[in-house]
C-alpha positions in Angstrom: 84.1 121.4 112.3 81.4 118.9 112.8 80.2 117.9 116.3 81.5 114.3 115.8 85.0 115.6 114.8 85.0 117.8 117.9 83.9 115.0 120.1 86.4 112.5 118.8 89.2 115.0 118.8 88.5 116.2 122.4 88.2 112.6 123.6 91.4 111.5 122.0 93.4 114.6 123.2 92.0 114.1 126.7 93.0 110.5 126.6 96.6 111.5 125.5 96.9 114.1 128.2 95.7 111.7 130.9 97.9 108.8 129.6 94.7 106.8 129.1 95.1 106.3 125.3 96.5 102.8 124.6 99.3 103.5 122.3 100.6 100.7 120.1 103.6 98.7 121.5 106.5 97.5 119.4 106.4 93.8 118.5 108.4 91.6 120.9 111.1 90.7 118.3 111.6 94.5 117.6 112.2 95.2 121.3 114.6 92.2 121.6 116.5 93.4 118.5 116.8 96.9 119.9 117.9 95.6 123.3 120.6 93.5 121.6 121.8 96.3 119.4 122.2 98.7 122.4 124.1 96.2 124.5 127.9 96.8 124.0 128.5 93.1 125.0 126.3 91.7 122.2 127.9 90.9 118.9 126.6 90.3 115.4 126.2 86.5 116.0 124.0 87.1 119.1 121.9 89.7 117.1 121.4 87.0 114.4 120.1 84.6 117.0 117.5 87.1 118.2 116.3 87.7 114.6 116.3 84.0 113.7 113.5 83.4 116.2 111.2 85.1 113.7 111.3 83.2 110.4 109.4 85.8 108.4 111.8 88.6 109.6 114.8 86.4 108.8 113.6 85.9 105.2 112.9 89.7 104.8 116.4 90.6 105.9 118.0 88.1 103.5 115.8 89.6 100.8 117.0 93.1 101.6 120.7 92.3 101.6 120.2 90.7 98.1 118.3 93.6 96.7 119.8 95.5 93.8 120.6 98.4 96.1 122.8 96.4 98.5 123.7 93.3 96.6 127.3 92.2 96.7 129.0 90.0 94.1 127.6 86.8 95.5 124.1 86.0 96.7 123.7 85.8 100.5 121.4 83.0 101.7 122.4 82.8 105.4 121.2 85.2 108.1 124.6 85.5 109.8 126.2 86.5 106.5 123.4 89.1 105.9 123.9 90.6 109.4 127.6 90.7 108.9 127.2 92.5 105.6 124.7 95.0 106.9 126.3 95.7 110.3 124.7 96.1 113.7 123.0 99.5 113.4 121.7 98.9 109.9 120.3 95.5 110.7 118.7 96.6 114.0 116.9 99.6 112.3 115.8 97.4 109.4 114.6 94.6 111.6 112.6 97.0 113.9 111.0 98.7 110.9 110.1 95.5 109.1 108.7 93.9 112.4 106.3 96.8 112.6 104.3 95.5 109.7 102.4 93.1 112.0 101.0 96.1 113.8 99.2 97.2 110.6 96.3 94.7 110.8 92.8 94.8 112.3 89.8 92.5 112.8 87.4 94.9 111.0 87.7 94.7 107.2 87.4 98.4 106.7 90.1 99.2 109.3 92.3 96.4 108.1 92.2 97.7 104.5 93.0 101.2 105.7 95.9 100.0 107.9 97.4 98.0 104.9 97.1 101.2 102.8 99.0 103.2 105.4 101.7 100.5 105.5 102.0 100.4 101.7 102.5 104.2 101.6 104.9 104.0 104.5 107.1 101.4 102.8 107.2 103.4 99.5 108.1 106.6 101.4 110.7 104.6 103.4 112.2 103.3 100.1 112.4 106.8 98.6 113.9 108.2 101.9 116.6 105.5 101.9 117.7 106.5 98.4 117.5 110.2 98.9 119.5 109.9 102.1 122.2 107.9 100.5 122.6 110.2 97.4 122.0 113.6 98.9 123.0 113.6 102.6 125.5 112.3 105.1 122.8 111.0 107.3 122.1 107.2 107.8 120.0 105.5 105.1 118.7 102.9 107.6 117.5 105.7 109.9 115.9 107.5 106.9 114.1 104.3 106.0 112.9 103.9 109.6 111.7 107.5 109.5 109.7 106.8 106.4 108.2 103.7 108.0 107.0 105.6 111.1 105.9 109.0 109.6 102.2 107.9 109.8 102.4 105.8 112.9 100.0 108.1 114.7 97.2 106.8 112.5 97.2 103.5 114.4 95.6 104.5 117.7 93.0 106.6 115.7 92.0 103.6 113.7 91.9 101.4 116.8 89.6 104.0 118.4 87.4 104.0 115.2 87.2 100.2 115.3 85.5 100.6 118.7 83.3 103.5 117.6 80.7 102.5 115.0 79.7 106.1 114.3 83.2 107.1 113.4 83.8 103.9 111.5 80.8 104.5 109.3 81.7 108.1 108.5 84.8 108.1 106.3 84.9 111.8 105.8 85.0 112.5 109.6 87.5 109.7 110.1 89.9 111.3 107.5 89.5 114.7 109.2 90.4 113.3 112.6 93.4 111.4 111.1 94.6 114.6 109.4 94.4 116.7 112.5 95.6 114.2 115.1 98.0 111.7 113.6 101.1 114.0 113.8 100.8 114.7 117.6 100.0 111.0 118.3 102.9 109.9 116.1 105.3 112.0 118.1 103.9 110.7 121.4 104.2 107.1 120.2 107.9 107.5 119.2 108.6 109.2 122.5 107.0 106.2 124.3 109.1 103.8 122.2 112.3 105.7 123.2 113.2 106.4 119.5 116.2 108.5 118.8 115.6 112.3 119.1 116.4 112.7 115.4 113.3 110.6 114.5 110.8 111.6 117.2 109.7 114.8 115.4 109.3 113.3 112.0 105.5 112.5 112.4 104.9 116.0 113.9 106.8 118.0 111.4 106.8 116.2 108.0 103.7 118.1 106.8 105.0 121.5 107.8 106.4 122.7 104.5 107.3 126.1 106.0 109.7 124.7 108.6 113.3 125.8 108.9 116.2 124.0 110.4 119.9 124.8 110.3 121.1 121.5 108.8 119.4 118.8 106.8 117.6 116.2 108.9 115.3 113.2 108.6 112.2 115.4 108.5 113.6 117.1 105.3 114.2 113.7 103.7 110.7 112.4 104.6 109.1 115.7 103.3 110.8 115.3 99.9 110.0 111.6 99.8 106.3 112.1 100.5 106.0 114.9 97.9 107.8 112.6 95.4 105.3 109.8 96.3 102.3 112.0 95.5 103.8 113.8 92.5 101.4 114.1 89.7 98.4 112.8 91.7 95.2 114.5 92.6 96.0 114.2 96.3 96.5 117.6 98.1 100.2 116.7 98.6 100.4 116.4 94.8 99.5 120.1 94.5 102.3 121.5 96.8 104.7 123.9 95.1 108.1 122.3 95.5 109.9 125.6 94.9 108.5 126.8 98.3 109.8 123.8 100.2 113.2 124.4 101.8 113.9 120.7 102.2 114.8 120.4 98.4 117.4 123.1 98.6 118.9 121.6 101.8 119.3 118.3 100.0 120.9 120.0 97.0 118.0 119.1 94.7 117.1 121.4 91.9 113.4 121.8 91.4 112.5 122.2 87.8 109.4 120.1 87.6 107.2 118.6 90.2 108.9 115.2 90.1 112.4 113.6 90.5 111.5 111.0 87.8 113.7 112.7 85.2 116.7 111.0 86.7 116.4 107.4 85.6 119.1 106.0 87.9 117.4 107.7 90.9 114.0 106.4 89.9 115.3 102.9 89.4 117.0 103.0 92.9 113.8 104.3 94.5 111.8 101.4 92.9 114.4 98.9 94.1 114.4 100.3 97.6 110.6 100.2 97.8 110.6 96.6 96.6 113.2 95.5 99.1 111.0 96.8 102.0 107.8 95.2 100.8 106.9 91.6 101.7 
């Protein structure tokens, strides 16, 4: 390990241990949405009012409810109707996830591009997770999509650190090494700080552990299969993983014949539709 990687890693880990690392905070509208959703006295109309304060978020939720995956017989053009159609929990998870996009921006062009790439990957993995959850588990698709959106959230503070550290910013190899080593533990710490549900907190920490065992299917399993599907057929290291050795596929009841789920045309179409519904 190079001296720079060691230095950056020890500085970041020390900052975490001493609560000195500035972790990203959820956007204000996401916090308001969660607060409303957790209040037993708040109804769907009040939740709609909170969301309507953000025009971009309002438009995104209406787009989602009209996507091929969720579309009803008639097109929905009104936020109240959209929230009523989706329900409290689904709307809240979706709104929180979509509001996070504004966190994936930076002042430096290099970091900004990297953050946008992370978000693009996250939305694709979230879309695949939504579909796999719906078809192959009894877990909640909205939670699965949220798990997909936050599986790489630990990259944010590392890129913020790099933006302030010219040496790391100009050394892409070292930056990638630091990201690979540290983003899982940082991701877990961020979701703990955000008071995320226990079922999601370990997703960043465990989604790359392809030897993990759990008694029942969980959101880590869904994100694991989703990320492997995302990289299937690519030169990326995750494109080289032997799916037959990954327990998550069997737990979801997926037969692994080839290294891709694309053989099922309906499933592929649903995954594409889910990804598009989450993208701006």
